[in-house]
BALUM-449955 format. One record per residue (C-alpha): x, y, z; residue in three letters. Coordinates in steps of 0.2 Angstrom, whole numbers, plus 2048, in hexadecimal, padded with zeros to 3 digits. Example, Ala and Ser with C-alpha at 12.3 -4.5 7.8 and 13.67 -1.06 7.14 Angstrom:
// residues 2
<site><u>83E</u><v>7EA</v><w>827</w><residuo>ALA</residuo></site>
<site><u>844</u><v>7FB</v><w>824</w><residuo>SER</residuo></site>
//
This chain:
// residues 197
<site><u>D29</u><v>AD5</v><w>B4F</w><residuo>MET</residuo></site>
<site><u>D28</u><v>ADE</v><w>B3F</w><residuo>LYS</residuo></site>
<site><u>D20</u><v>ACF</v><w>B36</w><residuo>GLU</residuo></site>
<site><u>D13</u><v>ACE</v><w>B45</w><residuo>SER</residuo></site>
<site><u>D0F</u><v>AE1</v><w>B43</w><residuo>GLN</residuo></site>
<site><u>D0D</u><v>AE1</v><w>B31</w><residuo>GLN</residuo></site>
<site><u>CFE</u><v>AD6</v><w>B31</w><residuo>PRO</residuo></site>
<site><u>CF7</u><v>ADF</v><w>B40</w><residuo>GLN</residuo></site>
<site><u>CFA</u><v>AEE</v><w>B36</w><residuo>SER</residuo></site>
<site><u>CF2</u><v>AE8</v><w>B27</w><residuo>ARG</residuo></site>
<site><u>CE4</u><v>AE3</v><w>B31</w><residuo>ARG</residuo></site>
<site><u>CE2</u><v>AF4</v><w>B3A</w><residuo>LEU</residuo></site>
<site><u>CE2</u><v>AFC</v><w>B27</w><residuo>LYS</residuo></site>
<site><u>CD4</u><v>AEF</v><w>B21</w><residuo>GLN</residuo></site>
<site><u>CCA</u><v>AF3</v><w>B32</w><residuo>GLN</residuo></site>
<site><u>CCC</u><v>B06</v><w>B30</w><residuo>LEU</residuo></site>
<site><u>CC7</u><v>B04</v><w>B1D</w><residuo>ALA</residuo></site>
<site><u>CB8</u><v>AFB</v><w>B20</w><residuo>MET</residuo></site>
<site><u>CB3</u><v>B06</v><w>B2E</w><residuo>ALA</residuo></site>
<site><u>CB4</u><v>B15</v><w>B22</w><residuo>LEU</residuo></site>
<site><u>CAC</u><v>B0D</v><w>B15</w><residuo>GLY</residuo></site>
<site><u>C9D</u><v>B09</v><w>B21</w><residuo>VAL</residuo></site>
<site><u>C9E</u><v>B1A</v><w>B27</w><residuo>SER</residuo></site>
<site><u>C9F</u><v>B21</v><w>B15</w><residuo>SER</residuo></site>
<site><u>C8F</u><v>B16</v><w>B11</w><residuo>LEU</residuo></site>
<site><u>C85</u><v>B1D</v><w>B21</w><residuo>VAL</residuo></site>
<site><u>C8A</u><v>B2E</v><w>B1E</w><residuo>MET</residuo></site>
<site><u>C82</u><v>B2B</v><w>B0A</w><residuo>ALA</residuo></site>
<site><u>C73</u><v>B24</v><w>B11</w><residuo>ALA</residuo></site>
<site><u>C71</u><v>B33</v><w>B1D</w><residuo>PHE</residuo></site>
<site><u>C75</u><v>B3F</v><w>B10</w><residuo>LEU</residuo></site>
<site><u>C6A</u><v>B37</v><w>B03</w><residuo>THR</residuo></site>
<site><u>C5A</u><v>B37</v><w>B10</w><residuo>VAL</residuo></site>
<site><u>C5F</u><v>B4A</v><w>B15</w><residuo>ALA</residuo></site>
<site><u>C5E</u><v>B50</v><w>B03</w><residuo>CYS</residuo></site>
<site><u>C4F</u><v>B46</v><w>B00</w><residuo>ALA</residuo></site>
<site><u>C46</u><v>B4E</v><w>B0E</w><residuo>LYS</residuo></site>
<site><u>C4B</u><v>B5E</v><w>B09</w><residuo>ASP</residuo></site>
<site><u>C46</u><v>B5B</v><w>AF6</w><residuo>GLU</residuo></site>
<site><u>C35</u><v>B55</v><w>AFE</w><residuo>SER</residuo></site>
<site><u>C34</u><v>B65</v><w>B08</w><residuo>ALA</residuo></site>
<site><u>C39</u><v>B70</v><w>AF9</w><residuo>ALA</residuo></site>
<site><u>C2B</u><v>B67</v><w>AED</w><residuo>ASN</residuo></site>
<site><u>C1E</u><v>B6B</v><w>AFC</w><residuo>ALA</residuo></site>
<site><u>C22</u><v>B7C</v><w>AFD</w><residuo>ASP</residuo></site>
<site><u>C22</u><v>B7F</v><w>AE9</w><residuo>GLY</residuo></site>
<site><u>C11</u><v>B75</v><w>AE9</w><residuo>ALA</residuo></site>
<site><u>C09</u><v>B80</v><w>AF6</w><residuo>ALA</residuo></site>
<site><u>C0F</u><v>B90</v><w>AED</w><residuo>LYS</residuo></site>
<site><u>C05</u><v>B89</v><w>ADD</w><residuo>GLN</residuo></site>
<site><u>BF6</u><v>B84</v><w>AE3</w><residuo>ALA</residuo></site>
<site><u>BE9</u><v>B92</v><w>AE8</w><residuo>PRO</residuo></site>
<site><u>BE5</u><v>B94</v><w>AFA</w><residuo>ALA</residuo></site>
<site><u>BD6</u><v>B87</v><w>AFD</w><residuo>GLN</residuo></site>
<site><u>BC6</u><v>B92</v><w>B01</w><residuo>LEU</residuo></site>
<site><u>BBC</u><v>B8B</v><w>B0F</w><residuo>ALA</residuo></site>
<site><u>BAB</u><v>B87</v><w>B06</w><residuo>LEU</residuo></site>
<site><u>B9B</u><v>B8B</v><w>B0F</w><residuo>LYS</residuo></site>
<site><u>B8A</u><v>B83</v><w>B0D</w><residuo>ASP</residuo></site>
<site><u>B7B</u><v>B8D</v><w>B12</w><residuo>GLY</residuo></site>
<site><u>B6B</u><v>B94</v><w>B0D</w><residuo>PRO</residuo></site>
<site><u>B6D</u><v>B9D</v><w>AFB</w><residuo>ALA</residuo></site>
<site><u>B6E</u><v>BB1</v><w>AFC</w><residuo>ILE</residuo></site>
<site><u>B62</u><v>BBA</v><w>AF1</w><residuo>GLU</residuo></site>
<site><u>B67</u><v>BBB</v><w>ADE</w><residuo>PHE</residuo></site>
<site><u>B5C</u><v>BC7</v><w>AD4</w><residuo>ARG</residuo></site>
<site><u>B5B</u><v>BC7</v><w>ABF</w><residuo>GLY</residuo></site>
<site><u>B65</u><v>BD7</v><w>AB8</w><residuo>THR</residuo></site>
<site><u>B56</u><v>BDD</v><w>AAE</w><residuo>LEU</residuo></site>
<site><u>B46</u><v>BD9</v><w>AB8</w><residuo>SER</residuo></site>
<site><u>B4D</u><v>BD9</v><w>AC9</w><residuo>GLY</residuo></site>
<site><u>B43</u><v>BC9</v><w>ACD</w><residuo>ASP</residuo></site>
<site><u>B4A</u><v>BBC</v><w>AD8</w><residuo>VAL</residuo></site>
<site><u>B52</u><v>BAF</v><w>ACE</w><residuo>LEU</residuo></site>
<site><u>B4E</u><v>B9D</v><w>AD2</w><residuo>ASP</residuo></site>
<site><u>B5E</u><v>B93</v><w>AD5</w><residuo>LEU</residuo></site>
<site><u>B56</u><v>B82</v><w>AD4</w><residuo>ALA</residuo></site>
<site><u>B62</u><v>B76</v><w>ACC</w><residuo>PRO</residuo></site>
<site><u>B5F</u><v>B72</v><w>AB9</w><residuo>MET</residuo></site>
<site><u>B5B</u><v>B5F</v><w>AB4</w><residuo>GLU</residuo></site>
<site><u>B6B</u><v>B54</v><w>AB8</w><residuo>GLY</residuo></site>
<site><u>B73</u><v>B63</v><w>AC1</w><residuo>GLU</residuo></site>
<site><u>B7A</u><v>B60</v><w>AD2</w><residuo>THR</residuo></site>
<site><u>B82</u><v>B6E</v><w>ADB</w><residuo>PHE</residuo></site>
<site><u>B94</u><v>B6D</v><w>AE0</w><residuo>THR</residuo></site>
<site><u>B9A</u><v>B72</v><w>AEF</w><residuo>PRO</residuo></site>
<site><u>BA2</u><v>B81</v><w>AE7</w><residuo>GLU</residuo></site>
<site><u>B90</u><v>B86</v><w>ADF</w><residuo>ALA</residuo></site>
<site><u>B88</u><v>B84</v><w>AF1</w><residuo>LYS</residuo></site>
<site><u>B95</u><v>B91</v><w>AF8</w><residuo>HIS</residuo></site>
<site><u>B93</u><v>B9C</v><w>AEA</w><residuo>PHE</residuo></site>
<site><u>B80</u><v>B9D</v><w>AEC</w><residuo>MET</residuo></site>
<site><u>B82</u><v>B9F</v><w>B00</w><residuo>ALA</residuo></site>
<site><u>B90</u><v>BAC</v><w>B00</w><residuo>THR</residuo></site>
<site><u>B90</u><v>BB4</v><w>AED</w><residuo>GLY</residuo></site>
<site><u>BA3</u><v>BAF</v><w>AEE</w><residuo>GLU</residuo></site>
<site><u>BAB</u><v>BA6</v><w>ADF</w><residuo>ASN</residuo></site>
<site><u>BB7</u><v>B99</v><w>AE5</w><residuo>PRO</residuo></site>
<site><u>BBD</u><v>B96</v><w>AD5</w><residuo>TYR</residuo></site>
<site><u>BC5</u><v>BA6</v><w>AD3</w><residuo>LYS</residuo></site>
<site><u>BD8</u><v>BA7</v><w>AD1</w><residuo>GLY</residuo></site>
<site><u>BD7</u><v>B94</v><w>AD0</w><residuo>ASN</residuo></site>
<site><u>BE1</u><v>B90</v><w>AC0</w><residuo>ASP</residuo></site>
<site><u>BDB</u><v>B80</v><w>ABC</w><residuo>ALA</residuo></site>
<site><u>BC9</u><v>B85</v><w>ABE</w><residuo>GLU</residuo></site>
<site><u>BCD</u><v>B95</v><w>AB4</w><residuo>ILE</residuo></site>
<site><u>BD2</u><v>B8A</v><w>AA4</w><residuo>LYS</residuo></site>
<site><u>BC2</u><v>B80</v><w>AA7</w><residuo>LYS</residuo></site>
<site><u>BB9</u><v>B91</v><w>AA7</w><residuo>GLY</residuo></site>
<site><u>BC0</u><v>B96</v><w>A96</w><residuo>TYR</residuo></site>
<site><u>BBB</u><v>B85</v><w>A90</w><residuo>THR</residuo></site>
<site><u>BA9</u><v>B88</v><w>A94</w><residuo>ILE</residuo></site>
<site><u>BAA</u><v>B9B</v><w>A8F</w><residuo>PHE</residuo></site>
<site><u>BB1</u><v>B96</v><w>A7D</w><residuo>SER</residuo></site>
<site><u>BA3</u><v>B8A</v><w>A79</w><residuo>THR</residuo></site>
<site><u>B94</u><v>B94</v><w>A82</w><residuo>ALA</residuo></site>
<site><u>B98</u><v>BA4</v><w>A82</w><residuo>CYS</residuo></site>
<site><u>BA6</u><v>BAB</v><w>A75</w><residuo>SER</residuo></site>
<site><u>B9B</u><v>BAA</v><w>A66</w><residuo>GLY</residuo></site>
<site><u>B91</u><v>BBB</v><w>A6C</w><residuo>CYS</residuo></site>
<site><u>BA1</u><v>BC1</v><w>A78</w><residuo>HIS</residuo></site>
<site><u>BB0</u><v>BBD</v><w>A6E</w><residuo>GLY</residuo></site>
<site><u>BBE</u><v>BAF</v><w>A72</w><residuo>HIS</residuo></site>
<site><u>BC7</u><v>BBA</v><w>A7F</w><residuo>LEU</residuo></site>
<site><u>BB6</u><v>BC4</v><w>A86</w><residuo>ALA</residuo></site>
<site><u>BBB</u><v>BD3</v><w>A7B</w><residuo>GLU</residuo></site>
<site><u>BAB</u><v>BD5</v><w>A76</w><residuo>GLY</residuo></site>
<site><u>BA1</u><v>BD0</v><w>A64</w><residuo>LYS</residuo></site>
<site><u>B8E</u><v>BD1</v><w>A62</w><residuo>LEU</residuo></site>
<site><u>B8D</u><v>BD2</v><w>A77</w><residuo>GLY</residuo></site>
<site><u>B96</u><v>BDF</v><w>A80</w><residuo>PRO</residuo></site>
<site><u>BAA</u><v>BDB</v><w>A85</w><residuo>ALA</residuo></site>
<site><u>BAB</u><v>BD3</v><w>A97</w><residuo>LEU</residuo></site>
<site><u>BBF</u><v>BD3</v><w>A9A</w><residuo>ALA</residuo></site>
<site><u>BC0</u><v>BE6</v><w>A9B</w><residuo>ASP</residuo></site>
<site><u>BBC</u><v>BF3</v><w>AA9</w><residuo>ASP</residuo></site>
<site><u>BAB</u><v>BF9</v><w>AA2</w><residuo>TYR</residuo></site>
<site><u>B9B</u><v>BF0</v><w>AA6</w><residuo>TRP</residuo></site>
<site><u>B8A</u><v>BF2</v><w>A9D</w><residuo>THR</residuo></site>
<site><u>B82</u><v>BEE</v><w>AAE</w><residuo>TYR</residuo></site>
<site><u>B8D</u><v>BF5</v><w>ABE</w><residuo>PRO</residuo></site>
<site><u>B88</u><v>BE6</v><w>AC8</w><residuo>LYS</residuo></site>
<site><u>B93</u><v>BDA</v><w>ABD</w><residuo>ASN</residuo></site>
<site><u>BA2</u><v>BE2</v><w>AC6</w><residuo>GLU</residuo></site>
<site><u>B9E</u><v>BD4</v><w>AD3</w><residuo>THR</residuo></site>
<site><u>B9D</u><v>BC2</v><w>AD0</w><residuo>ASP</residuo></site>
<site><u>B8C</u><v>BC2</v><w>AD7</w><residuo>LYS</residuo></site>
<site><u>B86</u><v>BCF</v><w>ACC</w><residuo>GLY</residuo></site>
<site><u>B8C</u><v>BC7</v><w>ABC</w><residuo>ILE</residuo></site>
<site><u>B86</u><v>BB6</v><w>AC2</w><residuo>PHE</residuo></site>
<site><u>B75</u><v>BBF</v><w>AC2</w><residuo>GLU</residuo></site>
<site><u>B77</u><v>BC6</v><w>AB1</w><residuo>THR</residuo></site>
<site><u>B7E</u><v>BB4</v><w>AA9</w><residuo>ILE</residuo></site>
<site><u>B71</u><v>BAA</v><w>AB3</w><residuo>TYR</residuo></site>
<site><u>B62</u><v>BB5</v><w>AB1</w><residuo>GLY</residuo></site>
<site><u>B65</u><v>BBE</v><w>AA0</w><residuo>GLY</residuo></site>
<site><u>B68</u><v>BD1</v><w>A99</w><residuo>ALA</residuo></site>
<site><u>B62</u><v>BDB</v><w>A8C</w><residuo>ALA</residuo></site>
<site><u>B64</u><v>BD8</v><w>A7A</w><residuo>GLY</residuo></site>
<site><u>B69</u><v>BC6</v><w>A74</w><residuo>MET</residuo></site>
<site><u>B6E</u><v>BC0</v><w>A86</w><residuo>MET</residuo></site>
<site><u>B62</u><v>BB3</v><w>A8C</w><residuo>GLY</residuo></site>
<site><u>B62</u><v>BAC</v><w>A9D</w><residuo>PRO</residuo></site>
<site><u>B6E</u><v>B9C</v><w>A9E</w><residuo>GLN</residuo></site>
<site><u>B63</u><v>B96</v><w>AAC</w><residuo>GLN</residuo></site>
<site><u>B61</u><v>B84</v><w>AA7</w><residuo>GLY</residuo></site>
<site><u>B6F</u><v>B85</v><w>A99</w><residuo>ARG</residuo></site>
<site><u>B7E</u><v>B86</v><w>AA5</w><residuo>MET</residuo></site>
<site><u>B80</u><v>B80</v><w>AB6</w><residuo>THR</residuo></site>
<site><u>B83</u><v>B8B</v><w>AC3</w><residuo>VAL</residuo></site>
<site><u>B96</u><v>B81</v><w>AC5</w><residuo>ASP</residuo></site>
<site><u>B98</u><v>B87</v><w>AB2</w><residuo>GLU</residuo></site>
<site><u>B93</u><v>B99</v><w>AB4</w><residuo>ILE</residuo></site>
<site><u>B9F</u><v>B9A</v><w>AC3</w><residuo>LEU</residuo></site>
<site><u>BAD</u><v>B94</v><w>AB7</w><residuo>HIS</residuo></site>
<site><u>BAA</u><v>B9F</v><w>AA9</w><residuo>VAL</residuo></site>
<site><u>BA8</u><v>BAE</v><w>AB6</w><residuo>ILE</residuo></site>
<site><u>BBA</u><v>BAA</v><w>ABD</w><residuo>ALA</residuo></site>
<site><u>BC1</u><v>BA8</v><w>AAC</w><residuo>TRP</residuo></site>
<site><u>BB9</u><v>BBB</v><w>AA8</w><residuo>ILE</residuo></site>
<site><u>BC1</u><v>BC2</v><w>AB8</w><residuo>ARG</residuo></site>
<site><u>BD2</u><v>BBA</v><w>AB4</w><residuo>HIS</residuo></site>
<site><u>BD2</u><v>BC0</v><w>AA2</w><residuo>GLN</residuo></site>
<site><u>BCD</u><v>BD2</v><w>AA7</w><residuo>ALA</residuo></site>
<site><u>BDB</u><v>BD2</v><w>AB3</w><residuo>GLU</residuo></site>
<site><u>BE7</u><v>BCA</v><w>AA6</w><residuo>GLU</residuo></site>
<site><u>BE2</u><v>BD9</v><w>A9A</w><residuo>ASN</residuo></site>
<site><u>BE5</u><v>BE6</v><w>AA6</w><residuo>LEU</residuo></site>
<site><u>BF7</u><v>BE0</v><w>AAA</w><residuo>LYS</residuo></site>
<site><u>BF9</u><v>BDF</v><w>A98</w><residuo>ASN</residuo></site>
<site><u>BF8</u><v>BF2</v><w>A97</w><residuo>GLY</residuo></site>
<site><u>BE5</u><v>BF4</v><w>A94</w><residuo>GLY</residuo></site>
<site><u>BD4</u><v>BEE</v><w>A93</w><residuo>ALA</residuo></site>
<site><u>BCC</u><v>BE5</v><w>A84</w><residuo>ALA</residuo></site>
<site><u>BC3</u><v>BF0</v><w>A78</w><residuo>PRO</residuo></site>
<site><u>BB1</u><v>BF0</v><w>A7B</w><residuo>HIS</residuo></site>
<site><u>BA5</u><v>BE7</v><w>A70</w><residuo>GLY</residuo></site>
//
């Protein structure tokens, strides 16, 4: 009787080991999937925190833009080869710069600023031949708004600051403005404004 119980006991142990093995595999697969879902959710949350809030872009008739010196209405017709981006159309309809606070667009703005503007305004908009742009003082108070500084850049100002209409696209100017605003914020965070130029 003991001999017949031994093979049966052995068979039960093998079946139990097999069942535990299968259970372990099922549990391991479940944990792998569960952890992957948690990691995906964490990555999605992290990406959502890093990405700036997407502004609902508007399109409509352009608001009125006026030259800083003359007060004349500025002609916002596209220059040769320029196609207005959705962001440019939004700005022209609302006066809101959709690139504000968007790190990738701000970097583009610095690239444009460094080639088109830094010769007069300094590499960090600290002022040189032209005034500082990243501090809390404006030669033209209207430049405190994005619409106002756009009008100054697009239509020109006193001295050597000629109009950028026909030299820079509306979209490029918006990128530059986003960078100027960012630089001013950084200067204020770091204990003060850039020196006046």
